[in-house]
C-alpha positions in Angstrom: 0.0 0.0 0.0 2.7 2.4 0.9 4.7 2.1 -2.3 1.8 3.0 -4.6 0.9 5.8 -2.1 4.4 7.3 -2.3 4.6 6.8 -6.1 1.2 8.5 -6.6 2.1 11.3 -4.1 5.4 12.1 -5.9 4.0 12.0 -9.4 0.8 13.7 -8.4 2.6 16.6 -6.8 4.8 17.0 -9.9 1.7 17.2 -12.1 0.0 19.5 -9.7 3.0 21.8 -9.7 2.9 22.0 -13.5 -0.9 22.9 -13.5 -0.3 25.3 -10.6 2.5 27.1 -12.4 0.3 27.5 -15.5 -2.8 28.6 -13.6 -0.8 31.0 -11.5 0.9 32.6 -14.5 -2.5 33.1 -16.2 -3.9 34.8 -13.1 -0.9 37.1 -12.8 -1.1 38.1 -16.4 -4.8 38.8 -16.3 -5.7 35.8 -18.4 -7.8 33.8 -15.8 -10.5 33.4 -18.4 -8.3 30.7 -20.0 -8.4 28.5 -16.9 -11.3 26.5 -18.3 -9.0 25.4 -21.2 -6.4 24.4 -18.6 -8.9 22.1 -16.9 -10.0 20.6 -20.2 -6.4 19.7 -20.9 -6.1 18.2 -17.4 -9.3 16.1 -17.8 -8.3 14.8 -21.2 -4.8 13.8 -19.9 -6.4 12.0 -16.9 -8.9 10.2 -19.2 -6.0 9.1 -21.5 -4.0 7.8 -18.5 -7.0 5.8 -17.2 -7.8 4.4 -20.6 -4.2 3.3 -21.2 -3.9 1.8 -17.7 -7.2 -0.1 -18.0 -6.3 -1.3 -21.5 -2.9 -2.6 -20.5 -4.4 -4.4 -17.5 -7.1 -6.0 -19.6 -4.6 -7.0 -22.3 -2.2 -8.6 -19.8 -5.1 -10.6 -18.1 -6.0 -12.2 -21.5 -2.5 -13.7 -22.0 -1.6 -17.3 -21.1 0.7 -17.7 -18.1 4.0 -17.7 -20.1 2.9 -14.7 -22.2 1.8 -12.9 -19.0 5.3 -13.3 -17.6 6.7 -11.8 -20.7 4.1 -9.0 -20.7 5.0 -8.2 -17.0 8.6 -8.1 -17.9 8.1 -5.7 -20.8 5.9 -3.4 -18.7 8.5 -3.5 -15.9 11.4 -2.7 -18.2 9.4 0.1 -19.9 8.4 1.6 -16.5 12.0 1.5 -15.3 13.2 3.2 -18.4 10.5 6.0 -18.3 11.0 6.5 -14.5 14.8 6.7 -14.7 14.6 9.2 -17.6 12.1 11.4 -15.7 14.0 11.3 -12.4 17.1 12.6 -14.1 15.2 15.0 -16.3 13.6 16.6 -13.2 17.0 16.6 -11.4 18.6 18.4 -14.4 15.7 20.8 -15.3 14.2 21.7 -11.9 15.5 25.2 -12.0 14.2 26.0 -15.4 10.8 24.2 -15.5 8.9 27.4 -14.6 10.6 29.5 -17.2 10.0 26.9 -19.9 6.3 26.6 -19.0 5.9 30.4 -19.1 7.6 30.5 -22.5 5.3 27.7 -23.8 2.3 29.5 -22.5 3.2 32.7 -24.3 3.8 30.7 -27.5 0.4 29.0 -27.1 -1.4 32.3 -26.6 0.2 34.1 -29.4 -2.4 33.2 -32.0 -6.1 33.9 -32.6 -8.7 33.2 -30.0 -9.8 29.7 -31.2 -6.2 28.7 -31.9 -5.2 30.0 -28.4 -7.7 27.7 -26.8 -6.6 24.6 -28.8 -3.0 25.4 -28.3 -3.4 25.9 -24.5 -5.4 22.7 -24.2 -2.8 20.8 -26.1 0.0 22.2 -24.0 -1.6 21.3 -20.7 -2.7 17.9 -22.1 0.9 17.0 -23.1 2.4 18.2 -19.9 0.0 16.4 -17.6 -0.3 13.3 -19.8 3.5 12.8 -19.6 3.2 12.6 -15.8 0.0 10.5 -16.0 1.4 7.9 -18.4 4.6 7.6 -16.5 2.6 7.0 -13.3 0.4 4.4 -15.1 3.3 2.3 -16.3 5.1 2.5 -12.9 1.9 1.6 -10.9 1.0 -1.1 -13.4 4.5 -2.7 -12.8 4.1 -2.4 -9.1 0.6 -3.9 -9.1 1.7 -6.8 -11.3 4.6 -7.7 -9.0 2.7 -7.1 -5.7 -0.1 -9.1 -4.3 -1.1 -6.5 -1.8 -4.9 -6.0 -2.1 -4.6 -2.5 -0.6 -2.3 -1.3 -3.3 -5.0 0.5 -5.4 -6.3 2.1 -2.2 -2.8 3.4 -1.5 -2.6 4.9 -5.0 -5.9 6.7 -4.5 -4.8 8.1 -1.1 -1.6 9.2 -2.7 -3.5 11.0 -5.4 -5.8 12.7 -2.9 -2.8 13.8 -0.9 -1.1 15.2 -4.0 -4.2 17.1 -5.0 -4.4 18.6 -1.5 -0.8 19.6 -1.5 -1.0 21.0 -5.0 -4.1 23.1 -4.0 -2.3 24.3 -0.9 0.8 25.4 -2.8 -1.4 27.1 -5.4 -3.4 29.1 -2.8 -0.2 29.9 -0.8 -1.5 28.2 2.4 1.1 25.5 2.3 4.9 25.8 2.3 7.2 22.9 1.8 10.7 22.5 0.6 10.0 21.2 -2.9 13.7 20.7 -3.7 14.1 18.4 -0.7 10.8 16.7 -1.4 11.7 15.8 -4.9 15.3 14.8 -3.9 14.2 12.2 -1.3 11.2 10.9 -3.4 13.5 10.5 -6.4 15.9 8.4 -4.4 13.0 6.3 -3.2 11.7 5.8 -6.7 15.1 4.8 -7.9 15.2 2.1 -5.2 11.7 0.9 -6.2 12.7 0.9 -9.8 15.7 -1.3 -9.0 13.4 -3.9 -7.5 11.0 -3.7 -10.5 14.0 -4.2 -12.8 15.2 -7.2 -10.9 11.7 -8.7 -10.9 11.4 -8.0 -14.7 14.6 -10.0 -15.2 13.1 -12.9 -13.2 9.9 -12.6 -15.3 12.0 -12.9 -18.4 13.5 -16.1 -17.0 10.0 -17.5 -16.2 8.9 -16.6 -19.7 11.8 -18.6 -21.1 13.6 -15.6 -22.6 16.5 -15.2 -20.2 18.1 -18.4 -18.8 21.6 -17.2 -17.9 23.2 -16.6 -14.5 20.4 -18.5 -12.7 22.5 -19.7 -9.7 20.9 -18.8 -6.4 23.1 -16.4 -4.4 21.5 -17.0 -1.0 18.2 -18.4 0.2 16.4 -16.8 3.1 13.0 -18.5 2.5 13.0 -20.2 5.9 14.1 -17.1 7.8 12.5 -14.2 6.0 9.9 -15.4 3.4 8.3 -12.8 1.2 4.8 -13.7 2.5 5.8 -12.6 6.0 5.0 -9.1 7.2 8.6 -7.9 7.1 9.4 -9.8 3.9 6.3 -8.3 2.2 7.4 -4.8 3.4 10.9 -5.3 2.1 9.7 -6.7 -1.2 7.4 -3.7 -1.7 10.0 -1.0 -0.8 13.3 -2.6 -1.9 12.3 -5.4 -4.3 13.5 -8.0 -1.8 13.6 -11.6 -3.0 14.1 -14.5 -0.6 16.2 -16.5 -3.1 17.7 -14.0 -5.6 19.7 -15.4 -8.6 23.0 -13.9 -9.9 21.1 -12.2 -12.7 18.4 -10.6 -10.5 20.7 -9.5 -7.7 23.4 -8.4 -10.1 20.9 -6.3 -12.1 19.6 -4.7 -8.9 23.0 -3.7 -7.6 24.4 -2.6 -10.9 21.3 -0.4 -11.6 21.5 1.2 -8.2 25.3 1.7 -8.4 25.0 3.5 -11.7 21.9 5.6 -11.0 22.9 6.7 -7.5 26.4 7.7 -8.6 24.9 9.8 -11.5 22.2 11.2 -9.2 24.6 12.6 -6.6 27.2 13.7 -9.2 24.7 15.6 -11.4 24.2 18.7 -9.2 28.0 19.2 -9.0 28.3 18.9 -12.8 25.5 21.4 -13.4 27.0 23.8 -10.9 30.4 23.5 -12.7 28.7 24.2 -16.1 27.0 27.3 -14.7 30.3 28.6 -13.3 32.1 28.1 -16.6 29.3 29.4 -18.9 30.1 33.1 -18.6 33.8 32.4 -19.3 33.0 30.5 -22.5 30.6 33.3 -23.6 33.2 36.0 -23.2 35.8 34.0 -25.1 33.6 33.6 -28.2 
């Protein structure tokens, strides 16, 4: 329950910030009459996300067992790829997201009245749909690899909390350190993604696609089974497997080693580029 809750909270707050930045800019520039177009874009993006999620869930349920394992592996790999990209995109672009949204708004509103409405709806739709589809694939991978019946409830509670936080930030009644929030939730999502990736490798083996490095590294099935309370918690948060193979454990550790190294090095690299940028400009 807690993993879907935190995933939905993180992604929901990110989407709410995008909508809040757009709505706030329209209010500040005396264009609040365009807010209805913003909500149309939000609703269309939400509808697309729900449609894609329901469709993928239905398609996966129709497959035989072996194909279901392959489908779960593909969804897991796709979810990890999207999530990893978005975590690092947010890490790199956090300082300029507001300016880019403002520039996109001005571009969308630079045409005739009808064109302005369509352009604004399309802009909001694309911005929110990106977050929504990312969340759909990530939650679908979690639901497929988890047997927690409360997982959907956790996702709904996370969405409700994200909407409340987004509304509070928009109205100015809530103050939180967004940089710290996204930093810690990004680390959490990378750890969850490592577990999804390891489970996807295991699903590939069960589908008969990957049969290498299948030696068991250790077996804690009698001491800490995944169906125990602690084992289930560890499996949900960290992708714990009671008897990991060389391929699953190796994939987990290599992914985390690469991603965490890049995650902590990226701010220093960006700061170095900002320091050297004026020098390079004056030498041209």
